[in-house]
BAFIFI-450724 format. One record per atom (N, C-alpha, C, O): residue number from 1; residue in one letter; x, z, y; atom name. Coordinates in nm, 3 decimals, padded with zeros to 5 digits, always signed. Atoms other than C-alpha are relative to their C-alpha. Last residue first. Example, Ala and Ser with C-alpha at 12.3 -4.5 7.8 and 13.67 -1.06 7.14 Angstrom:
// residues 2
+-----+-----+---------+---------+---------+------+
|   n | res |      c1 |      c3 |      c2 | atom |
+-----+-----+---------+---------+---------+------+
|   2 |   S | -00.082 | -00.006 | -00.119 |    N |
|   2 |   S | +01.367 | +00.714 | -00.106 |   CA |
|   2 |   S | -00.077 | +00.073 | +00.109 |    C |
|   2 |   S | -00.026 | +00.090 | +00.220 |    O |
|   1 |   A | +00.089 | +00.000 | -00.119 |    N |
|   1 |   A | +01.230 | +00.780 | -00.450 |   CA |
|   1 |   A | +00.090 | +00.000 | +00.120 |    C |
|   1 |   A | +00.194 | +00.066 | +00.118 |    O |
+-----+-----+---------+---------+---------+------+
***
This chain:
// residues 106
+-----+-----+---------+---------+---------+------+
|   n | res |      c1 |      c3 |      c2 | atom |
+-----+-----+---------+---------+---------+------+
| 106 |   Y | -00.057 | +00.122 | -00.063 |    N |
| 106 |   Y | +01.565 | -00.059 | -04.454 |   CA |
| 106 |   Y | +00.121 | -00.048 | -00.072 |    C |
| 106 |   Y | +00.181 | -00.148 | -00.032 |    O |
| 105 |   Q | +00.099 | +00.108 | -00.004 |    N |
| 105 |   Q | +01.335 | +00.186 | -04.635 |   CA |
| 105 |   Q | +00.062 | -00.131 | +00.049 |    C |
| 105 |   Q | +00.007 | -00.238 | +00.024 |    O |
| 104 |   T | +00.011 | +00.063 | +00.132 |    N |
| 104 |   T | +01.621 | +00.416 | -04.738 |   CA |
| 104 |   T | -00.102 | -00.115 | -00.002 |    C |
| 104 |   T | -00.102 | -00.196 | -00.094 |    O |
| 103 |   R | -00.127 | +00.061 | +00.038 |    N |
| 103 |   R | +01.717 | +00.495 | -04.378 |   CA |
| 103 |   R | -00.014 | -00.073 | -00.134 |    C |
| 103 |   R | +00.041 | -00.182 | -00.150 |    O |
| 102 |   R | -00.017 | +00.122 | -00.079 |    N |
| 102 |   R | +01.356 | +00.554 | -04.275 |   CA |
| 102 |   R | +00.128 | -00.073 | -00.039 |    C |
| 102 |   R | +00.131 | -00.196 | -00.045 |    O |
| 101 |   K | +00.097 | +00.099 | +00.048 |    N |
| 101 |   K | +01.305 | +00.800 | -04.559 |   CA |
| 101 |   K | +00.018 | -00.131 | +00.073 |    C |
| 101 |   K | +00.017 | -00.238 | +00.012 |    O |
| 100 |   E | -00.049 | +00.049 | +00.130 |    N |
| 100 |   E | +01.627 | +00.983 | -04.466 |   CA |
| 100 |   E | -00.095 | -00.106 | -00.057 |    C |
| 100 |   E | -00.049 | -00.206 | -00.112 |    O |
|  99 |   K | -00.115 | +00.087 | -00.027 |    N |
|  99 |   K | +01.518 | +01.014 | -04.105 |   CA |
|  99 |   K | +00.051 | -00.063 | -00.128 |    C |
|  99 |   K | +00.080 | -00.182 | -00.133 |    O |
|  98 |   N | +00.052 | +00.125 | -00.056 |    N |
|  98 |   N | +01.180 | +01.149 | -04.217 |   CA |
|  98 |   N | +00.112 | -00.098 | +00.031 |    C |
|  98 |   N | +00.098 | -00.218 | +00.007 |    O |
|  97 |   K | +00.062 | +00.076 | +00.110 |    N |
|  97 |   K | +01.347 | +01.407 | -04.442 |   CA |
|  97 |   K | -00.053 | -00.134 | +00.051 |    C |
|  97 |   K | -00.037 | -00.236 | -00.016 |    O |
|  96 |   E | -00.111 | +00.055 | +00.078 |    N |
|  96 |   E | +01.566 | +01.518 | -04.148 |   CA |
|  96 |   E | -00.054 | -00.082 | -00.118 |    C |
|  96 |   E | +00.000 | -00.189 | -00.148 |    O |
|  95 |   F | -00.054 | +00.112 | -00.076 |    N |
|  95 |   F | +01.257 | +01.557 | -03.929 |   CA |
|  95 |   F | +00.116 | -00.066 | -00.075 |    C |
|  95 |   F | +00.131 | -00.188 | -00.073 |    O |
|  94 |   Q | +00.096 | +00.110 | +00.006 |    N |
|  94 |   Q | +01.091 | +01.769 | -04.198 |   CA |
|  94 |   Q | +00.050 | -00.122 | +00.077 |    C |
|  94 |   Q | +00.032 | -00.235 | +00.031 |    O |
|  93 |   L | +00.000 | +00.054 | +00.135 |    N |
|  93 |   L | +01.400 | +01.988 | -04.237 |   CA |
|  93 |   L | -00.094 | -00.121 | -00.010 |    C |
|  93 |   L | -00.057 | -00.223 | -00.067 |    O |
|  92 |   E | -00.121 | +00.080 | +00.015 |    N |
|  92 |   E | +01.431 | +02.032 | -03.860 |   CA |
|  92 |   E | +00.008 | -00.064 | -00.139 |    C |
|  92 |   E | +00.050 | -00.179 | -00.152 |    O |
|  91 |   I | +00.014 | +00.120 | -00.082 |    N |
|  91 |   I | +01.070 | +02.148 | -03.834 |   CA |
|  91 |   I | +00.121 | -00.091 | -00.019 |    C |
|  91 |   I | +00.105 | -00.211 | -00.043 |    O |
|  90 |   V | +00.100 | +00.085 | +00.066 |    N |
|  90 |   V | +01.108 | +02.391 | -04.125 |   CA |
|  90 |   V | -00.016 | -00.131 | +00.077 |    C |
|  90 |   V | -00.020 | -00.239 | +00.017 |    O |
|  89 |   A | -00.062 | +00.053 | +00.121 |    N |
|  89 |   A | +01.431 | +02.533 | -03.978 |   CA |
|  89 |   A | -00.096 | -00.094 | -00.073 |    C |
|  89 |   A | -00.054 | -00.199 | -00.122 |    O |
|  88 |   L | -00.092 | +00.106 | -00.041 |    N |
|  88 |   L | +01.265 | +02.569 | -03.636 |   CA |
|  88 |   L | +00.069 | -00.064 | -00.121 |    C |
|  88 |   L | +00.091 | -00.185 | -00.124 |    O |
|  87 |   L | +00.080 | +00.116 | -00.040 |    N |
|  87 |   L | +00.980 | +02.764 | -03.794 |   CA |
|  87 |   L | +00.090 | -00.117 | +00.040 |    C |
|  87 |   L | +00.064 | -00.230 | +00.001 |    O |
|  86 |   E | +00.062 | +00.054 | +00.121 |    N |
|  86 |   E | +01.218 | +02.998 | -03.972 |   CA |
|  86 |   E | -00.079 | -00.126 | +00.032 |    C |
|  86 |   E | -00.069 | -00.227 | -00.038 |    O |
|  85 |   K | -00.102 | +00.080 | +00.068 |    N |
|  85 |   K | +01.428 | +03.042 | -03.654 |   CA |
|  85 |   K | -00.053 | -00.058 | -00.132 |    C |
|  85 |   K | -00.009 | -00.165 | -00.174 |    O |
|  84 |   P | -00.012 | +00.135 | -00.059 |    N |
|  84 |   P | +01.112 | +03.149 | -03.470 |   CA |
|  84 |   P | +00.104 | -00.087 | -00.071 |    C |
|  84 |   P | +00.084 | -00.208 | -00.084 |    O |
|  83 |   Q | -00.106 | +00.002 | -00.099 |    N |
|  83 |   Q | +01.069 | +03.437 | -03.717 |   CA |
|  83 |   Q | +00.010 | -00.141 | +00.058 |    C |
|  83 |   Q | -00.001 | -00.239 | -00.016 |    O |
|  82 |   F | -00.117 | +00.080 | +00.035 |    N |
|  82 |   F | +00.740 | +03.463 | -03.899 |   CA |
|  82 |   F | +00.102 | +00.012 | +00.113 |    C |
|  82 |   F | +00.069 | +00.055 | +00.224 |    O |
|  81 |   P | -00.088 | +00.034 | -00.112 |    N |
|  81 |   P | +00.445 | +03.700 | -03.903 |   CA |
|  81 |   P | +00.121 | -00.079 | -00.049 |    C |
|  81 |   P | +00.160 | -00.068 | -00.166 |    O |
|  80 |   K | -00.019 | -00.089 | -00.116 |    N |
|  80 |   K | +00.265 | +03.510 | -04.027 |   CA |
|  80 |   K | +00.014 | +00.143 | -00.050 |    C |
|  80 |   K | -00.049 | +00.178 | -00.150 |    O |
|  79 |   T | +00.098 | -00.107 | -00.020 |    N |
|  79 |   T | +00.312 | +03.292 | -04.335 |   CA |
|  79 |   T | +00.038 | +00.083 | +00.122 |    C |
|  79 |   T | +00.155 | +00.104 | +00.152 |    O |
|  78 |   L | -00.060 | -00.122 | -00.052 |    N |
|  78 |   L | +00.486 | +02.957 | -04.345 |   CA |
|  78 |   L | -00.108 | +00.104 | +00.021 |    C |
|  78 |   L | -00.219 | +00.071 | +00.064 |    O |
|  77 |   Y | +00.100 | -00.101 | -00.033 |    N |
|  77 |   Y | +00.359 | +02.676 | -04.567 |   CA |
|  77 |   Y | +00.074 | +00.126 | +00.043 |    C |
|  77 |   Y | +00.137 | +00.192 | -00.040 |    O |
|  76 |   D | -00.050 | -00.137 | -00.002 |    N |
|  76 |   D | +00.548 | +02.352 | -04.628 |   CA |
|  76 |   D | -00.112 | +00.093 | +00.045 |    C |
|  76 |   D | -00.217 | +00.049 | +00.093 |    O |
|  75 |   E | -00.143 | +00.000 | +00.032 |    N |
|  75 |   E | +00.503 | +01.982 | -04.698 |   CA |
|  75 |   E | +00.057 | +00.141 | -00.005 |    C |
|  75 |   E | +00.155 | +00.166 | -00.075 |    O |
|  74 |   A | -00.084 | -00.057 | -00.105 |    N |
|  74 |   A | +00.126 | +02.012 | -04.712 |   CA |
|  74 |   A | +00.145 | -00.001 | -00.046 |    C |
|  74 |   A | +00.174 | +00.024 | -00.163 |    O |
|  73 |   G | -00.103 | +00.089 | -00.052 |    N |
|  73 |   G | -00.030 | +01.771 | -04.961 |   CA |
|  73 |   G | +00.083 | +00.056 | +00.114 |    C |
|  73 |   G | +00.158 | -00.019 | +00.176 |    O |
|  72 |   L | +00.064 | +00.102 | -00.083 |    N |
|  72 |   L | -00.363 | +01.919 | -05.064 |   CA |
|  72 |   L | +00.103 | -00.088 | +00.070 |    C |
|  72 |   L | +00.066 | -00.182 | +00.141 |    O |
|  71 |   N | +00.065 | +00.097 | +00.088 |    N |
|  71 |   N | -00.192 | +02.106 | -05.347 |   CA |
|  71 |   N | -00.072 | -00.110 | +00.076 |    C |
|  71 |   N | -00.095 | -00.218 | +00.021 |    O |
|  70 |   M | -00.104 | +00.087 | +00.055 |    N |
|  70 |   M | +00.035 | +02.273 | -05.092 |   CA |
|  70 |   M | -00.060 | -00.107 | -00.091 |    C |
|  70 |   M | -00.014 | -00.221 | -00.093 |    O |
|  69 |   G | -00.056 | +00.084 | -00.105 |    N |
|  69 |   G | -00.258 | +02.411 | -04.896 |   CA |
|  69 |   G | +00.102 | -00.098 | -00.053 |    C |
|  69 |   G | +00.103 | -00.214 | -00.014 |    O |
|  68 |   K | +00.106 | +00.091 | -00.042 |    N |
|  68 |   K | -00.437 | +02.537 | -05.208 |   CA |
|  68 |   K | +00.053 | -00.096 | +00.107 |    C |
|  68 |   K | +00.030 | -00.217 | +00.100 |    O |
|  67 |   R | +00.012 | +00.107 | +00.098 |    N |
|  67 |   R | -00.115 | +02.682 | -05.345 |   CA |
|  67 |   R | -00.103 | -00.102 | +00.042 |    C |
|  67 |   R | -00.083 | -00.223 | +00.028 |    O |
|  66 |   I | -00.119 | +00.083 | -00.013 |    N |
|  66 |   I | -00.058 | +02.882 | -05.024 |   CA |
|  66 |   I | -00.008 | -00.119 | -00.095 |    C |
|  66 |   I | +00.019 | -00.233 | -00.056 |    O |
|  65 |   D | +00.013 | +00.073 | -00.126 |    N |
|  65 |   D | -00.412 | +03.016 | -05.026 |   CA |
|  65 |   D | +00.116 | -00.098 | +00.018 |    C |
|  65 |   D | +00.096 | -00.214 | +00.056 |    O |
|  64 |   S | +00.106 | +00.102 | +00.019 |    N |
|  64 |   S | -00.391 | +03.108 | -05.398 |   CA |
|  64 |   S | -00.021 | -00.082 | +00.128 |    C |
|  64 |   S | -00.048 | -00.201 | +00.120 |    O |
|  63 |   L | -00.055 | +00.113 | +00.074 |    N |
|  63 |   L | -00.057 | +03.282 | -05.338 |   CA |
|  63 |   L | -00.103 | -00.111 | -00.018 |    C |
|  63 |   L | -00.070 | -00.229 | -00.010 |    O |
|  62 |   E | +00.021 | -00.010 | +00.145 |    N |
|  62 |   E | -00.220 | +03.505 | -05.080 |   CA |
|  62 |   E | +00.054 | -00.126 | -00.068 |    C |
|  62 |   E | +00.045 | -00.236 | -00.013 |    O |
|  61 |   S | -00.126 | -00.002 | +00.074 |    N |
|  61 |   S | -00.059 | +03.477 | -04.737 |   CA |
|  61 |   S | -00.017 | +00.021 | -00.150 |    C |
|  61 |   S | +00.082 | +00.039 | -00.221 |    O |
|  60 |   M | +00.050 | +00.000 | +00.138 |    N |
|  60 |   M | -00.343 | +03.379 | -04.507 |   CA |
|  60 |   M | +00.120 | -00.014 | -00.093 |    C |
|  60 |   M | +00.178 | -00.122 | -00.106 |    O |
|  59 |   A | +00.000 | -00.139 | +00.045 |    N |
|  59 |   A | -00.178 | +03.473 | -04.178 |   CA |
|  59 |   A | -00.053 | +00.011 | -00.143 |    C |
|  59 |   A | -00.038 | +00.115 | -00.207 |    O |
|  58 |   S | +00.123 | -00.076 | +00.012 |    N |
|  58 |   S | -00.105 | +03.105 | -04.131 |   CA |
|  58 |   S | +00.023 | +00.145 | -00.039 |    C |
|  58 |   S | +00.123 | +00.180 | -00.101 |    O |
|  57 |   L | -00.054 | -00.123 | -00.057 |    N |
|  57 |   L | +00.144 | +02.835 | -04.042 |   CA |
|  57 |   L | -00.118 | +00.094 | +00.010 |    C |
|  57 |   L | -00.203 | +00.076 | +00.098 |    O |
|  56 |   F | +00.091 | -00.109 | -00.032 |    N |
|  56 |   F | +00.068 | +02.527 | -04.250 |   CA |
|  56 |   F | +00.078 | +00.119 | +00.051 |    C |
|  56 |   F | +00.186 | +00.151 | +00.001 |    O |
|  55 |   V | -00.049 | -00.133 | +00.031 |    N |
|  55 |   V | +00.299 | +02.228 | -04.229 |   CA |
|  55 |   V | -00.107 | +00.102 | +00.039 |    C |
|  55 |   V | -00.159 | +00.099 | +00.150 |    O |
|  54 |   F | +00.100 | -00.102 | -00.035 |    N |
|  54 |   F | +00.191 | +01.863 | -04.241 |   CA |
|  54 |   F | +00.051 | +00.135 | -00.048 |    C |
|  54 |   F | +00.082 | +00.152 | -00.166 |    O |
|  53 |   P | -00.030 | -00.130 | +00.061 |    N |
|  53 |   P | +00.429 | +01.567 | -04.248 |   CA |
|  53 |   P | -00.089 | +00.109 | +00.059 |    C |
|  53 |   P | -00.112 | +00.114 | +00.180 |    O |
|  52 |   I | -00.062 | -00.090 | -00.097 |    N |
|  52 |   I | +00.248 | +01.253 | -04.126 |   CA |
|  52 |   I | +00.028 | +00.134 | -00.069 |    C |
|  52 |   I | -00.063 | +00.192 | -00.129 |    O |
|  51 |   Y | -00.139 | -00.026 | +00.037 |    N |
|  51 |   Y | +00.182 | +01.026 | -04.424 |   CA |
|  51 |   Y | +00.074 | +00.088 | +00.102 |    C |
|  51 |   Y | +00.194 | +00.110 | +00.089 |    O |
|  50 |   K | -00.018 | -00.065 | +00.130 |    N |
|  50 |   K | -00.198 | +01.036 | -04.411 |   CA |
|  50 |   K | +00.144 | +00.030 | -00.038 |    C |
|  50 |   K | +00.168 | +00.115 | -00.124 |    O |
|  49 |   L | -00.050 | -00.137 | -00.011 |    N |
|  49 |   L | -00.232 | +00.975 | -04.039 |   CA |
|  49 |   L | +00.046 | +00.060 | -00.132 |    C |
|  49 |   L | +00.109 | +00.166 | -00.133 |    O |
|  48 |   S | -00.114 | -00.008 | -00.091 |    N |
|  48 |   S | -00.276 | +00.597 | -04.010 |   CA |
|  48 |   S | +00.064 | +00.138 | +00.004 |    C |
|  48 |   S | +00.178 | +00.151 | +00.049 |    O |
|  47 |   E | -00.107 | +00.094 | +00.035 |    N |
|  47 |   E | -00.499 | +00.551 | -04.318 |   CA |
|  47 |   E | +00.125 | +00.015 | +00.088 |    C |
|  47 |   E | +00.236 | +00.004 | +00.037 |    O |
|  46 |   H | -00.010 | +00.097 | -00.110 |    N |
|  46 |   H | -00.706 | +00.864 | -04.256 |   CA |
|  46 |   H | +00.122 | -00.089 | -00.024 |    C |
|  46 |   H | +00.233 | -00.040 | -00.040 |    O |
|  45 |   N | +00.098 | +00.106 | +00.022 |    N |
|  45 |   N | -00.799 | +01.050 | -04.577 |   CA |
|  45 |   N | +00.003 | -00.108 | +00.108 |    C |
|  45 |   N | -00.067 | -00.208 | +00.097 |    O |
|  44 |   R | -00.037 | +00.072 | +00.121 |    N |
|  44 |   R | -00.484 | +01.265 | -04.578 |   CA |
|  44 |   R | -00.097 | -00.114 | -00.033 |    C |
|  44 |   R | -00.062 | -00.205 | -00.107 |    O |
|  43 |   F | -00.125 | +00.073 | -00.019 |    N |
|  43 |   F | -00.543 | +01.364 | -04.218 |   CA |
|  43 |   F | +00.033 | -00.084 | -00.122 |    C |
|  43 |   F | +00.068 | -00.202 | -00.109 |    O |
|  42 |   A | +00.029 | +00.111 | -00.093 |    N |
|  42 |   A | -00.909 | +01.455 | -04.279 |   CA |
|  42 |   A | +00.126 | -00.084 | +00.024 |    C |
|  42 |   A | +00.119 | -00.206 | +00.026 |    O |
|  41 |   T | +00.080 | +00.097 | +00.076 |    N |
|  41 |   T | -00.811 | +01.662 | -04.585 |   CA |
|  41 |   T | -00.031 | -00.121 | +00.088 |    C |
|  41 |   T | -00.021 | -00.235 | +00.042 |    O |
|  40 |   I | -00.095 | +00.078 | +00.081 |    N |
|  40 |   I | -00.537 | +01.833 | -04.381 |   CA |
|  40 |   I | -00.074 | -00.105 | -00.084 |    C |
|  40 |   I | -00.021 | -00.213 | -00.108 |    O |
|  39 |   T | -00.088 | +00.078 | -00.086 |    N |
|  39 |   T | -00.798 | +01.931 | -04.121 |   CA |
|  39 |   T | +00.098 | -00.083 | -00.083 |    C |
|  39 |   T | +00.111 | -00.203 | -00.061 |    O |
|  38 |   D | +00.072 | +00.119 | -00.046 |    N |
|  38 |   D | -01.067 | +02.039 | -04.367 |   CA |
|  38 |   D | +00.090 | -00.090 | +00.084 |    C |
|  38 |   D | +00.077 | -00.213 | +00.079 |    O |
|  37 |   I | +00.028 | +00.081 | +00.118 |    N |
|  37 |   I | -00.820 | +02.273 | -04.538 |   CA |
|  37 |   I | -00.073 | -00.128 | +00.039 |    C |
|  37 |   I | -00.038 | -00.236 | -00.007 |    O |
|  36 |   G | -00.119 | +00.070 | +00.043 |    N |
|  36 |   G | -00.690 | +02.400 | -04.204 |   CA |
|  36 |   G | -00.021 | -00.091 | -00.120 |    C |
|  36 |   G | +00.034 | -00.201 | -00.127 |    O |
|  35 |   N | -00.109 | -00.085 | +00.049 |    N |
|  35 |   N | -01.032 | +02.490 | -04.069 |   CA |
|  35 |   N | +00.116 | -00.086 | -00.051 |    C |
|  35 |   N | +00.109 | -00.209 | -00.053 |    O |
|  34 |   M | -00.056 | +00.075 | +00.113 |    N |
|  34 |   M | -01.249 | +02.263 | -03.855 |   CA |
|  34 |   M | +00.121 | +00.079 | -00.049 |    C |
|  34 |   M | +00.224 | +00.083 | +00.018 |    O |
|  33 |   R | +00.045 | +00.139 | +00.007 |    N |
|  33 |   R | -01.482 | +02.398 | -03.585 |   CA |
|  33 |   R | +00.050 | -00.076 | -00.122 |    C |
|  33 |   R | -00.027 | -00.149 | -00.184 |    O |
|  32 |   P | +00.140 | +00.036 | -00.020 |    N |
|  32 |   P | -01.296 | +02.729 | -03.545 |   CA |
|  32 |   P | -00.020 | -00.151 | -00.011 |    C |
|  32 |   P | +00.075 | -00.228 | +00.000 |    O |
|  31 |   M | +00.028 | +00.052 | -00.133 |    N |
|  31 |   M | -00.957 | +02.786 | -03.700 |   CA |
|  31 |   M | -00.149 | -00.026 | +00.013 |    C |
|  31 |   M | -00.217 | -00.051 | -00.087 |    O |
|  30 |   M | +00.125 | -00.055 | -00.053 |    N |
|  30 |   M | -00.820 | +02.976 | -03.998 |   CA |
|  30 |   M | -00.018 | -00.044 | +00.144 |    C |
|  30 |   M | +00.049 | +00.007 | +00.235 |    O |
|  29 |   M | +00.106 | +00.014 | +00.101 |    N |
|  29 |   M | -00.560 | +02.774 | -04.188 |   CA |
|  29 |   M | -00.136 | +00.043 | +00.056 |    C |
|  29 |   M | -00.238 | -00.018 | +00.026 |    O |
|  28 |   D | +00.047 | -00.128 | +00.053 |    N |
|  28 |   D | -00.325 | +02.719 | -03.895 |   CA |
|  28 |   D | -00.106 | -00.027 | -00.106 |    C |
|  28 |   D | -00.165 | -00.135 | -00.109 |    O |
|  27 |   C | +00.143 | -00.032 | -00.003 |    N |
|  27 |   C | -00.162 | +02.381 | -03.846 |   CA |
|  27 |   C | -00.028 | +00.137 | -00.059 |    C |
|  27 |   C | +00.030 | +00.175 | -00.161 |    O |
|  26 |   I | -00.006 | -00.140 | +00.039 |    N |
|  26 |   I | +00.181 | +02.241 | -03.767 |   CA |
|  26 |   I | -00.140 | +00.054 | +00.023 |    C |
|  26 |   I | -00.193 | +00.047 | +00.134 |    O |
|  25 |   V | +00.115 | -00.084 | -00.035 |    N |
|  25 |   V | +00.167 | +01.862 | -03.762 |   CA |
|  25 |   V | +00.027 | +00.140 | -00.053 |    C |
|  25 |   V | +00.063 | +00.158 | -00.169 |    O |
|  24 |   L | +00.019 | -00.118 | +00.085 |    N |
|  24 |   L | +00.480 | +01.644 | -03.753 |   CA |
|  24 |   L | -00.123 | +00.074 | +00.049 |    C |
|  24 |   L | -00.151 | +00.078 | +00.169 |    O |
|  23 |   D | -00.100 | +00.004 | +00.106 |    N |
|  23 |   D | +00.591 | +01.310 | -03.606 |   CA |
|  23 |   D | -00.019 | +00.112 | -00.101 |    C |
|  23 |   D | +00.031 | +00.103 | -00.213 |    O |
|  22 |   P | -00.116 | -00.090 | -00.006 |    N |
|  22 |   P | +00.273 | +01.282 | -03.401 |   CA |
|  22 |   P | +00.096 | -00.018 | -00.117 |    C |
|  22 |   P | +00.061 | -00.075 | -00.220 |    O |
|  21 |   F | -00.075 | +00.019 | +00.124 |    N |
|  21 |   F | +00.042 | +00.976 | -03.386 |   CA |
|  21 |   F | +00.128 | +00.084 | -00.001 |    C |
|  21 |   F | +00.237 | +00.031 | +00.018 |    O |
|  20 |   S | -00.144 | -00.010 | -00.025 |    N |
|  20 |   S | -00.067 | +01.019 | -03.021 |   CA |
|  20 |   S | +00.089 | -00.025 | -00.120 |    C |
|  20 |   S | +00.209 | -00.044 | -00.104 |    O |
|  19 |   E | -00.045 | +00.057 | -00.127 |    N |
|  19 |   E | -00.434 | +00.916 | -03.003 |   CA |
|  19 |   E | +00.153 | -00.009 | +00.009 |    C |
|  19 |   E | +00.206 | -00.106 | +00.063 |    O |
|  18 |   I | +00.041 | +00.141 | +00.001 |    N |
|  18 |   I | -00.528 | +00.973 | -03.368 |   CA |
|  18 |   I | +00.051 | -00.070 | +00.125 |    C |
|  18 |   I | +00.091 | -00.186 | +00.120 |    O |
|  17 |   A | -00.093 | +00.070 | +00.090 |    N |
|  17 |   A | -00.328 | +01.296 | -03.360 |   CA |
|  17 |   A | -00.033 | -00.149 | -00.008 |    C |
|  17 |   A | +00.058 | -00.232 | -00.014 |    O |
|  16 |   K | -00.125 | +00.022 | -00.074 |    N |
|  16 |   K | -00.524 | +01.415 | -03.057 |   CA |
|  16 |   K | +00.102 | -00.075 | -00.085 |    C |
|  16 |   K | +00.179 | -00.156 | -00.033 |    O |
|  15 |   D | +00.026 | +00.101 | -00.104 |    N |
|  15 |   D | -00.853 | +01.368 | -03.242 |   CA |
|  15 |   D | +00.128 | -00.033 | +00.077 |    C |
|  15 |   D | +00.156 | -00.149 | +00.106 |    O |
|  14 |   Y | +00.021 | +00.128 | +00.069 |    N |
|  14 |   Y | -00.720 | +01.557 | -03.546 |   CA |
|  14 |   Y | -00.021 | -00.112 | +00.101 |    C |
|  14 |   Y | +00.039 | -00.219 | +00.090 |    O |
|  13 |   G | -00.130 | +00.045 | +00.046 |    N |
|  13 |   G | -00.592 | +01.837 | -03.327 |   CA |
|  13 |   G | -00.006 | -00.135 | -00.070 |    C |
|  13 |   G | +00.081 | -00.220 | -00.050 |    O |
|  12 |   D | -00.072 | +00.053 | -00.116 |    N |
|  12 |   D | -00.927 | +01.862 | -03.151 |   CA |
|  12 |   D | +00.138 | -00.051 | -00.039 |    C |
|  12 |   D | +00.184 | -00.153 | +00.013 |    O |
|  11 |   H | +00.072 | +00.120 | -00.045 |    N |
|  11 |   H | -01.107 | +01.897 | -03.484 |   CA |
|  11 |   H | +00.072 | -00.064 | +00.118 |    C |
|  11 |   H | +00.094 | -00.185 | +00.119 |    O |
|  10 |   G | -00.032 | +00.113 | +00.085 |    N |
|  10 |   G | -00.847 | +02.139 | -03.618 |   CA |
|  10 |   G | -00.065 | -00.130 | +00.043 |    C |
|  10 |   G | -00.004 | -00.237 | +00.034 |    O |
|   9 |   N | +00.058 | -00.008 | +00.134 |    N |
|   9 |   N | -00.878 | +02.379 | -03.329 |   CA |
|   9 |   N | +00.033 | -00.127 | -00.077 |    C |
|   9 |   N | +00.089 | -00.222 | -00.022 |    O |
|   8 |   E | +00.068 | -00.129 | +00.018 |    N |
|   8 |   E | -00.739 | +02.462 | -02.985 |   CA |
|   8 |   E | -00.058 | +00.019 | -00.139 |    C |
|   8 |   E | -00.081 | +00.132 | -00.182 |    O |
|   7 |   A | +00.145 | +00.016 | +00.020 |    N |
|   7 |   A | -00.492 | +02.174 | -02.982 |   CA |
|   7 |   A | -00.060 | +00.136 | -00.029 |    C |
|   7 |   A | +00.004 | +00.220 | -00.093 |    O |
|   6 |   K | +00.075 | -00.116 | +00.049 |    N |
|   6 |   K | -00.137 | +02.168 | -02.848 |   CA |
|   6 |   K | -00.148 | -00.034 | -00.012 |    C |
|   6 |   K | -00.204 | -00.108 | +00.070 |    O |
|   5 |   I | +00.139 | +00.024 | -00.039 |    N |
|   5 |   I | +00.088 | +01.865 | -02.816 |   CA |
|   5 |   I | -00.081 | +00.111 | -00.064 |    C |
|   5 |   I | -00.081 | +00.126 | -00.186 |    O |
|   4 |   V | +00.106 | -00.065 | +00.076 |    N |
|   4 |   V | +00.454 | +01.960 | -02.828 |   CA |
|   4 |   V | -00.135 | -00.037 | +00.060 |    C |
|   4 |   V | -00.154 | -00.034 | +00.181 |    O |
|   3 |   Q | +00.121 | +00.021 | -00.077 |    N |
|   3 |   Q | +00.750 | +01.748 | -02.718 |   CA |
|   3 |   Q | -00.115 | +00.050 | -00.086 |    C |
|   3 |   Q | -00.136 | +00.002 | -00.197 |    O |
|   2 |   Y | +00.107 | +00.078 | +00.063 |    N |
|   2 |   Y | +01.050 | +01.901 | -02.884 |   CA |
|   2 |   Y | -00.114 | -00.019 | +00.097 |    C |
|   2 |   Y | -00.142 | +00.069 | +00.179 |    O |
|   1 |   D | -00.005 | +00.138 | -00.048 |    N |
|   1 |   D | +01.369 | +02.006 | -02.707 |   CA |
|   1 |   D | -00.106 | -00.087 | -00.066 |    C |
|   1 |   D | -00.090 | -00.209 | -00.072 |    O |
+-----+-----+---------+---------+---------+------+
***
């Protein structure tokens, strides 16, 4: 029941995020034009996008890759292959965190 906006690469995803301001970003690490590291860096440097929850979903499963993504501000990092229920659990957790933040802000 989620509305999904798909992008072919990090550059297109970044442009689409500026237009649509998504509730959550799920991003691969290895992409053409703009890899995951460059993509999260662009999001974190953009005033309107920097607080959007960001989750990596990647075949890059070395601890150093995961740490790099998390150190740049990713909320989570799933490695491929993954089970759909794992991804749904991550999405639901991020949405629940956002609800809680909104509740405490008011």
